[in-house]
Each structure stands twice: as structure tokens, then as C-alpha cells.
C-alpha positions as CSV (number, residue, x, y, z in Angstrom):
1,X,85.2,51.8,121.3
2,X,85.4,54.4,124.0
3,X,88.0,52.4,125.9
4,X,90.2,52.1,122.8
5,X,89.8,55.9,122.3
6,X,90.9,56.6,125.8
7,X,93.8,54.2,125.6
8,X,94.9,55.7,122.3
9,X,94.8,59.2,123.7
10,X,96.7,58.1,126.8
11,X,99.4,56.4,124.7
12,X,99.6,59.4,122.5
13,X,100.0,61.7,125.5
14,X,102.8,59.5,126.9
15,X,104.5,59.2,123.5
16,X,104.3,63.0,123.1
17,X,105.8,63.5,126.6
18,X,108.7,61.1,125.9
19,X,109.4,62.7,122.5
20,X,109.2,66.2,124.1
21,X,111.6,65.3,126.9
22,X,114.1,63.8,124.4
23,X,114.0,66.9,122.2
24,X,114.6,69.2,125.2
25,X,117.5,67.1,126.2
26,X,119.1,67.3,122.7
27,X,118.5,71.1,122.5
28,X,120.4,71.8,125.7
29,X,123.7,70.4,124.2
30,X,127.0,70.5,126.1
31,X,127.5,73.0,128.9
32,X,130.4,75.4,128.4
33,X,132.5,76.8,131.3
34,X,131.1,80.3,131.9
35,X,134.0,81.6,134.1
36,X,137.4,83.1,133.4
37,X,140.2,80.9,134.8
38,X,141.4,77.4,134.6
39,X,138.9,74.5,134.8
40,X,139.8,71.5,136.9
41,X,138.1,68.4,138.3
42,X,137.8,66.9,141.7
43,X,136.8,63.3,142.1
44,X,134.7,62.9,145.3
45,X,133.2,59.6,146.3
46,X,133.1,58.5,142.6
47,X,131.6,61.7,141.4
48,X,133.5,63.8,139.0
49,X,133.0,67.4,140.0
50,X,134.2,70.5,138.2
51,X,135.6,73.8,139.4
52,X,137.3,76.9,138.0
53,X,140.4,78.5,139.5
54,X,141.4,82.2,138.9
55,X,143.9,84.5,140.5
56,X,147.4,84.4,141.9
57,X,148.1,81.2,143.9
58,X,150.0,83.2,146.4
59,X,146.9,85.2,147.4
60,X,144.4,84.0,150.0
61,X,142.1,81.2,148.9
62,X,138.4,82.0,148.4
63,X,135.8,79.3,147.7
64,X,132.6,80.3,146.0
65,X,129.6,77.9,146.5
66,X,126.5,78.6,144.4
67,X,122.9,78.3,145.6
68,X,120.5,75.4,145.1
69,X,117.7,75.7,142.4
70,X,116.9,74.2,139.0
71,X,119.7,75.3,136.6
72,X,122.1,76.4,139.4
73,X,125.8,76.4,138.8
74,X,129.0,78.4,139.4
75,X,127.7,80.7,136.6
76,X,126.0,82.5,139.5
77,X,129.4,84.0,140.3
78,X,130.4,84.9,136.8
79,X,130.0,88.7,137.4
80,X,132.4,88.7,140.3
81,X,135.0,86.0,139.7
82,X,137.4,88.3,137.7
83,X,137.0,91.1,140.2
84,X,137.7,88.8,143.2
85,X,140.7,87.3,141.4
86,X,142.5,90.6,141.6
87,X,143.0,90.0,145.4
88,X,142.2,86.3,146.0
89,X,143.0,82.8,144.6
90,X,139.4,82.0,143.7
91,X,137.8,78.6,143.4
92,X,134.3,78.5,142.0
93,X,132.8,75.0,142.2
94,X,129.8,73.2,140.6
95,X,128.3,71.2,143.4
96,X,127.5,67.5,142.7
97,X,124.3,67.3,140.7
98,X,124.7,70.8,139.2
99,X,126.5,72.7,136.5
100,X,129.4,70.8,134.8
101,X,129.7,68.3,137.6
102,X,128.3,64.8,137.3
103,X,124.7,64.3,138.3
104,X,124.3,60.7,139.5
105,X,120.8,59.5,140.6
106,X,121.5,59.8,144.3
107,X,119.1,60.8,147.0
108,X,120.8,64.2,147.7
109,X,120.8,65.5,151.2
110,X,122.0,68.4,153.3
111,X,124.7,66.2,155.0
112,X,126.0,65.1,151.5
113,X,126.6,68.7,150.5
114,X,128.1,69.7,153.8
115,X,130.5,66.8,153.5
116,X,131.4,67.8,150.0
117,X,132.1,71.4,151.0
118,X,134.2,70.1,153.9
119,X,136.2,67.6,151.8
120,X,136.7,70.0,148.9
121,X,138.0,72.7,151.1
122,X,140.3,70.4,152.9
123,X,141.6,68.6,149.8
124,X,141.8,71.4,147.3
125,X,142.1,74.7,149.1
126,X,144.2,76.1,151.9
127,X,142.1,77.6,154.8
128,X,139.7,79.4,152.4
129,X,137.3,82.3,152.8
130,X,134.0,80.6,151.9
131,X,131.3,82.6,150.1
132,X,128.1,80.6,150.0
133,X,124.6,81.6,148.7
134,X,121.2,80.8,150.1
135,X,120.7,77.2,151.3
136,X,124.3,76.4,150.5
137,X,125.2,78.8,153.3
138,X,123.7,76.3,155.8
139,X,125.8,73.6,154.2
140,X,128.9,75.7,154.7
141,X,128.0,76.4,158.3
142,X,127.7,72.7,158.9
143,X,131.0,72.0,157.2
144,X,132.8,74.7,159.2
145,X,132.4,72.7,162.4
146,X,135.2,70.3,161.3
147,X,137.1,72.4,158.7
148,X,139.5,75.3,158.9
149,X,137.8,78.2,157.2
150,X,139.4,81.6,157.4
151,X,135.9,83.2,157.2
152,X,132.4,82.6,156.1
153,X,130.5,85.1,153.9
154,X,126.9,84.0,153.7
155,X,124.5,85.5,151.1
156,X,120.9,85.4,152.3
157,X,121.5,82.0,154.0
158,X,118.5,79.9,155.0
159,X,117.9,76.6,156.7
160,X,114.3,76.2,155.5
161,X,113.0,76.2,152.0
162,X,109.9,74.1,151.8
163,X,107.8,71.6,153.9
164,X,109.3,68.2,153.8
165,X,107.4,66.2,151.1
166,X,109.4,63.1,150.1
167,X,106.7,62.1,147.7
168,X,107.6,65.1,145.5
169,X,111.1,63.8,145.2
170,X,109.8,60.4,144.3
171,X,107.5,61.8,141.7
172,X,110.1,64.1,140.0
173,X,112.5,61.1,139.8
174,X,110.1,59.0,137.8
175,X,111.2,58.5,134.1
176,X,108.2,60.0,132.2
177,X,105.9,61.9,134.4
178,X,108.7,63.2,136.6
179,X,110.8,64.3,133.7
180,X,107.8,66.1,132.1
181,X,107.0,67.9,135.4
182,X,110.6,68.8,135.9
183,X,110.9,70.2,132.4
184,X,107.9,72.4,133.1
185,X,109.5,73.6,136.4
186,X,112.8,74.2,134.6
187,X,111.4,75.9,131.5
188,X,112.7,79.3,130.4
189,X,109.6,81.1,131.6
190,X,109.9,79.4,135.0
191,X,113.6,80.3,135.3
192,X,113.0,83.9,134.3
193,X,110.1,84.0,136.8
194,X,112.5,82.8,139.5
195,X,115.1,85.5,138.6
196,X,112.4,88.2,138.4
197,X,110.6,87.3,141.6
198,X,113.5,86.2,143.9
199,X,116.8,86.8,142.1
200,X,116.8,90.4,140.9
201,X,115.3,93.7,142.1
202,X,115.4,95.1,138.5
203,X,114.1,92.8,135.9
204,X,115.9,94.7,133.2
205,X,119.2,93.4,134.7
206,X,118.3,89.8,134.0
207,X,120.7,88.8,131.1
208,X,119.0,86.5,128.5
209,X,122.3,84.6,128.4
210,X,122.0,83.9,132.1
211,X,118.5,82.5,131.6
212,X,119.8,80.4,128.6
213,X,122.8,79.1,130.6
214,X,120.5,78.1,133.5
215,X,118.1,76.4,131.1
216,X,121.0,74.5,129.5
217,X,122.3,73.5,132.9
218,X,118.8,72.4,134.0
219,X,118.6,70.0,131.0
220,X,121.8,68.1,131.3
221,X,121.6,64.3,131.8
222,X,120.5,63.6,135.4
223,X,119.7,67.3,136.1
224,X,116.4,66.6,137.9
225,X,117.8,64.4,140.7
226,X,119.3,67.1,143.0
227,X,116.5,69.7,142.4
228,X,114.0,66.9,143.2
229,X,115.4,66.7,146.7
230,X,115.3,70.5,146.9
231,X,111.7,70.7,145.8
232,X,110.8,68.1,148.3
233,X,112.3,70.1,151.2
234,X,114.7,67.2,151.9
235,X,117.8,69.3,151.4
236,X,117.0,71.5,154.4
237,X,119.4,70.8,157.3
238,X,118.1,69.3,160.6
239,X,119.5,72.1,162.7
240,X,118.6,75.7,163.6
241,X,120.8,78.0,161.6
242,X,120.8,80.8,164.2
243,X,121.9,78.3,167.0
244,X,124.7,76.9,164.8
245,X,125.9,80.4,163.8
246,X,126.0,81.5,167.5
247,X,128.1,78.5,168.4
248,X,130.4,78.8,165.4
249,X,134.0,80.0,166.0
250,X,134.6,80.9,162.4
251,X,134.2,84.7,161.8
252,X,131.1,85.1,159.7
253,X,129.5,88.0,157.8
254,X,126.0,88.0,156.4
255,X,125.1,89.8,153.2
256,X,121.5,90.6,152.3
257,X,119.6,92.3,149.5
258,X,117.4,94.9,151.1
259,X,114.4,93.8,149.1
260,X,114.8,90.0,149.3
261,X,111.5,88.3,149.5
262,X,112.2,84.6,149.6
263,X,114.5,85.0,152.6
264,X,113.6,88.5,153.8
265,X,115.9,91.0,155.4
266,X,114.2,90.6,158.8
267,X,115.5,87.0,158.8
268,X,119.0,88.4,158.3
269,X,118.6,90.9,161.1
270,X,117.3,88.1,163.4
271,X,120.3,85.9,162.5
272,X,122.8,88.8,163.0
273,X,121.3,89.6,166.4
274,X,121.1,86.0,167.6
275,X,124.7,85.2,166.6
276,X,126.2,88.7,167.0
277,X,127.3,88.9,163.4
278,X,128.0,91.7,161.0
279,X,125.2,92.2,158.5
280,X,125.9,94.0,155.1
281,X,122.8,95.2,153.3
282,X,122.9,96.0,149.6
283,X,120.2,98.4,148.3
284,X,118.0,97.6,145.3
285,X,118.8,93.9,145.5
286,X,117.1,90.7,146.5
287,X,118.5,87.1,146.7
288,X,121.4,87.6,144.3
289,X,123.1,90.9,145.2
290,X,126.4,89.6,144.0
291,X,125.0,89.0,140.5
292,X,122.9,92.1,140.2
293,X,125.4,94.6,141.8
294,X,128.8,92.9,141.4
295,X,130.9,96.0,141.8
296,X,129.1,97.0,145.0
297,X,129.2,93.5,146.4
298,X,133.0,93.1,145.8
299,X,133.6,96.6,147.4
300,X,131.7,95.6,150.5
301,X,133.4,92.3,150.6
302,X,136.8,93.8,150.5
303,X,135.9,96.2,153.3
304,X,134.6,93.3,155.4
305,X,137.7,91.1,154.7
306,X,140.2,93.9,155.2
307,X,140.8,93.0,159.0
308,X,141.4,89.4,157.9
309,X,143.9,90.4,155.3
310,X,145.7,92.7,157.7
311,X,146.5,89.7,160.0
312,X,148.1,87.6,157.2
């Protein structure tokens, strides 16, 4: 009798999890393009990726690459795309596994993303200025070794996010338990907690629509595969970022929120000193200074890029 009770409870729990996962997937619906501009697609190794173009095609190209986290997408740059498009031909891309791009069940890796940035820049843009956020900054540095970039602008870049735990990736990729755990990690409270703790200095600046879009993005078909690799620490590159930056010939600027906690300002100062780079610090900001203070970010960016523009 007890065995049947336990079995019934177990089956009920599993059935509830399956039903809950399906309901969440249905509630997310289709993901709209959040950016001004023209949406286009780029097919890369069989993966249909999506990007938005804005600005005058005769202006210098600028490629915007969002960070890596559950719900990540080019929406991260929504506050600055229109401003940047006044001076640049802007490309804002959704990386494979995120946003409006396809999300196949691959084992995502640092080298995959570096190769994507490299190929996208070579095939779609013309010697772009690359603006990359957080871990994607390391992918852009890797890509710069074999690609002509005009300049790199790295926002709180990092080469280390978590201890490598492949079993976490395996667990999160399982159909029922993994999906259920992922849905907890990608819930609206979890997303808002991430923005409050690591994204924004002032919680009042967190737009509910931004949380909603991140939640919708995090619940598209296949959405858990890339974040599973991120949570397992297997997206971290196998090189030292400071060493790579010091050897890089591409002019590079670092941008940091003064109160960043996840990747603190002291890390930015260490990188800047080790590689002899310019470091721009934005007050009252953490990991997403471009989203929290878009006007100030674009103003600083224009000032940093002015010598580049003068040589065109």
C-alpha cells in the first residue's frame, strides 16, 4: 500500500512538472523584435541566426554582442541602438541559442561563440567596431585574433564565470527534471534578482517590460541548452584574458560600472594595467552600464571612438 502511495505521488509530481513546463512554454509565445531597424537573418553552420541593422550604411559598422545569461538577447542594447545609429551602421545580433536565433540542442562552447563572432563579422560587416558584454567580451577577444576589427569595446569582460561542472549541463538538458530546474532558474523572480543584484545599481530603473522580454526569451523552444553550458562553467574560454588582451593588436577600450559586483571594478583595473588599455568607469552602475545609463554610455563611447573616426 505504501509503495503504491509513493509511486502515485511520484507519478503525480512528474505529471505536474510536465504539465507546468508545457504551460510555461505556451505562455511565452512568439518573441518580437525589440529593436528599431531592419531585421535580417544569417545562416551559420545550419543555424538560422537573427540580427537587426540600424543607421546609415555609409557610416562605420558597429557590431553589438549581448552577454550570456538565461533570457539574454540583443534586447540588452535596446536603450542605445537608436542613439548609436545616429553615427554608426549598427548590427545587433542574437547569438546562437539566444533571442530570436535558433536554439539547437548543441553542446555550446567558448570556441563556438568565438567562431560565430568571427564569421559573422567577416561575412556580414565591414571591419566593425565590436561592442561586447561580459563573457561575450572574451569571445570577441578570441575572434579578434583572426578577424579585422576596427576596435573592441568590452563591457565588464570576464573569462571566468563558474567552476567547470559538466554534470550541471547534463542535468539541465534532461527532458523533465532539467526543464523544471531551468524554469526555476529562469523564472521572473530569478531574472529580476539577477538584474537587481548584478545588472542595475538602482532597482527602480529595472523596466518590467525588460524582465518580461527576458522571461519570454528564456522560454522559447530549446532555450535551456546554451544557458546549461553557461551554468556548468563550460563556456569559459581556456585562455587568460589579461594575457590575450596584452598580445592583441586591435585597439581596445574597457567600460565598467563602478559598483559592479559580479565582475568588480578591481578586475577592470587589473586588466587595464596588465594590457595597457583605456578604462572608462561609469558611476552608479554595475554590469549593464549601457542599459542603465544609455546617454552617458553613448557619450563616453563617442569620446573614446573619436580618434578612430578622425582617421577614416
